[in-house]
C-alpha positions as CSV (number, residue, x, y, z in Angstrom):
1,M,119.5,129.2,51.9
2,T,117.0,128.5,54.7
3,I,117.6,124.8,54.5
4,A,121.4,125.3,54.7
5,A,120.9,127.5,57.8
6,L,118.7,124.9,59.4
7,A,121.1,122.1,58.6
8,L,124.0,124.1,60.1
9,F,121.9,124.8,63.3
10,T,121.1,121.1,63.5
11,L,124.7,120.0,63.1
12,N,125.7,122.5,65.9
13,E,123.0,121.1,68.2
14,F,124.3,117.5,67.5
15,R,127.9,118.7,68.2
16,I,126.7,120.2,71.5
17,Y,124.8,117.1,72.5
18,Q,127.5,114.6,71.6
19,F,130.8,116.3,72.3
20,L,130.4,118.9,75.0
21,P,130.4,117.8,78.7
22,H,127.3,116.7,80.5
23,A,128.7,118.0,83.8
24,A,129.8,121.6,84.6
25,E,133.5,122.4,84.0
26,P,134.1,125.8,85.6
27,A,137.9,125.5,84.9
28,H,137.1,125.6,81.1
29,G,134.3,128.1,81.4
30,R,131.5,125.6,80.6
31,I,129.0,126.6,83.2
32,Y,125.9,127.4,81.2
33,G,123.6,124.4,81.4
34,I,121.1,123.8,78.7
35,W,118.5,121.0,78.5
36,M,118.3,119.2,75.1
37,Q,116.6,116.1,73.8
38,I,117.8,114.3,70.7
39,F,116.4,110.9,69.6
40,G,114.3,110.7,72.7
41,E,117.1,110.9,75.2
42,P,117.1,114.0,77.4
43,A,120.4,115.4,78.6
44,T,122.0,118.5,80.0
45,A,125.0,119.9,78.2
46,Y,127.2,122.6,79.6
47,L,128.4,125.4,77.3
48,S,130.9,128.2,77.5
49,I,129.9,131.7,76.6
50,W,131.2,131.2,73.1
51,D,129.2,128.0,72.5
52,L,126.1,129.8,73.9
53,A,126.7,132.8,71.6
54,G,127.2,130.6,68.6
55,R,124.1,128.7,69.3
56,W,122.0,131.8,69.6
57,A,123.7,133.4,66.5
58,L,122.8,130.3,64.4
59,A,119.3,130.4,65.7
60,G,119.0,134.0,64.7
61,V,120.4,133.3,61.2
62,T,118.0,130.4,60.8
63,F,115.0,132.6,61.8
64,A,116.1,135.4,59.5
65,C,116.4,133.1,56.6
66,A,113.0,131.6,57.3
67,L,111.5,135.1,57.4
68,W,113.3,136.0,54.1
69,A,111.9,132.9,52.5
70,L,108.4,133.7,53.8
71,A,108.6,137.2,52.5
72,E,109.7,136.0,49.0
73,T,106.8,133.6,49.0
74,F,104.3,136.4,49.4
75,E,106.0,138.8,47.1
76,T,103.8,140.0,44.3
77,A,104.8,138.9,40.8
78,R,106.0,141.6,38.5
79,A,104.1,141.9,35.3
80,E,106.2,141.7,32.1
81,K,105.3,143.9,29.1
């Protein structure tokens, strides 16, 4: 589950880096600039509020899945009788 969440987050980051504008587009609501670096090339991408909300939501899901996996790792084994 955690790997799937991380893969989805990574695919969204790639989508943002490749397909969203690298200059502000106020007419389309893309005014929130973020700095990213993929494959060694830094760039600024401009996101709408929905792109930004989706990015943070996927980051939250990825973090929650990682915590869940960590909690399962340290869960005590149940003794069978």
